C-alpha positions as CSV (number, residue, x, y, z in Angstrom):
1,M,-9.8,14.3,11.8
2,N,-10.1,17.2,9.5
3,S,-12.2,20.1,10.7
4,L,-14.0,22.6,8.6
5,D,-15.9,25.7,9.7
6,I,-18.9,25.1,7.4
7,L,-20.8,28.2,8.5
8,G,-17.8,30.4,8.0
9,Y,-17.1,28.9,4.7
10,C,-20.7,29.4,3.6
11,K,-20.6,33.0,4.7
12,R,-17.4,33.6,2.7
13,L,-18.9,32.2,-0.4
14,E,-22.0,34.4,0.1
15,A,-19.7,37.4,0.6
16,V,-18.3,37.0,-3.0
17,G,-21.8,36.8,-4.5
18,I,-22.6,33.1,-4.5
19,P,-26.3,32.5,-3.7
20,R,-26.9,31.0,-0.2
21,E,-28.4,27.7,-1.5
22,Q,-25.3,27.1,-3.7
23,A,-23.0,28.1,-0.9
24,E,-24.6,25.7,1.6
25,V,-24.5,22.8,-0.9
26,H,-20.9,23.6,-1.8
27,A,-20.0,23.6,2.0
28,Q,-21.8,20.3,2.6
29,V,-20.0,18.6,-0.3
30,L,-16.7,20.0,0.8
31,A,-17.3,18.7,4.3
32,E,-18.1,15.2,2.9
33,V,-14.9,15.2,0.9
34,M,-12.9,16.4,3.9
35,A,-14.3,13.5,5.9
36,Q,-12.9,11.1,3.4
37,V,-9.4,12.6,3.3
38,A,-6.7,10.5,5.0
39,T,-5.1,12.0,8.1
40,K,-1.5,11.6,9.3
41,D,-2.7,9.0,11.8
42,D,-4.4,7.0,9.0
43,L,-1.2,7.1,6.9
44,A,1.0,6.1,9.9
45,G,-1.3,3.1,10.5
46,L,-1.1,2.2,6.8
47,K,2.7,2.5,6.9
48,V,3.0,0.1,9.7
49,W,0.7,-2.4,7.9
50,V,2.7,-2.1,4.7
51,E,6.0,-2.6,6.5
52,L,4.7,-5.8,8.2
53,Y,3.2,-7.1,4.9
54,V,6.4,-6.4,3.0
55,K,8.5,-8.1,5.7
56,E,6.2,-11.1,5.6
57,Q,6.5,-11.3,1.8
58,I,10.3,-11.0,1.9
59,Q,10.5,-13.9,4.4
60,S,8.3,-16.0,2.2
61,L,10.4,-15.2,-0.9
62,K,13.6,-16.1,1.1
63,A,12.1,-19.5,2.0
64,D,11.1,-20.1,-1.7
65,M,14.6,-19.1,-2.9
66,L,16.2,-21.5,-0.4
67,K,14.0,-24.4,-1.6
68,W,14.9,-23.7,-5.2
69,L,18.6,-23.4,-4.4
70,V,18.6,-26.8,-2.6
71,T,16.6,-28.4,-5.3
72,I,18.9,-27.1,-8.1
73,S,22.0,-28.1,-6.1
74,V,20.7,-31.7,-5.7
75,A,19.8,-31.8,-9.4
76,Q,23.2,-30.5,-10.4
77,A,25.1,-32.9,-8.2
78,S,23.0,-35.8,-9.6
79,L,23.7,-34.8,-13.2
80,L,27.4,-34.5,-12.4
81,L,27.5,-38.0,-10.8
82,A,25.6,-39.5,-13.7
83,A,27.9,-38.0,-16.2
84,L,31.0,-39.2,-14.3
85,R,29.6,-42.7,-14.0
86,Y,29.1,-43.1,-17.7
87,L,32.4,-41.6,-18.8
88,P,35.0,-44.2,-20.0
89,H,37.5,-45.1,-17.2
């Protein structure tokens, strides 16, 4: 979780001449934004999820490719046998 010293941030803005109300709003908005920023733990969890998803997709693609390979091999063998059958002996 990201931490932000809102009071210190607000005082620093006031020190350079920003009115207190604007400094408070700016600090609140920044705190809201910081709450939505991803942390290292968030990214690590996402990385694990992506790796599992990609692994699953690769396994699915391998199975699909094997099905197509078998289907094409059977079709090719059938065409070859049909061609040999109808050739003159």
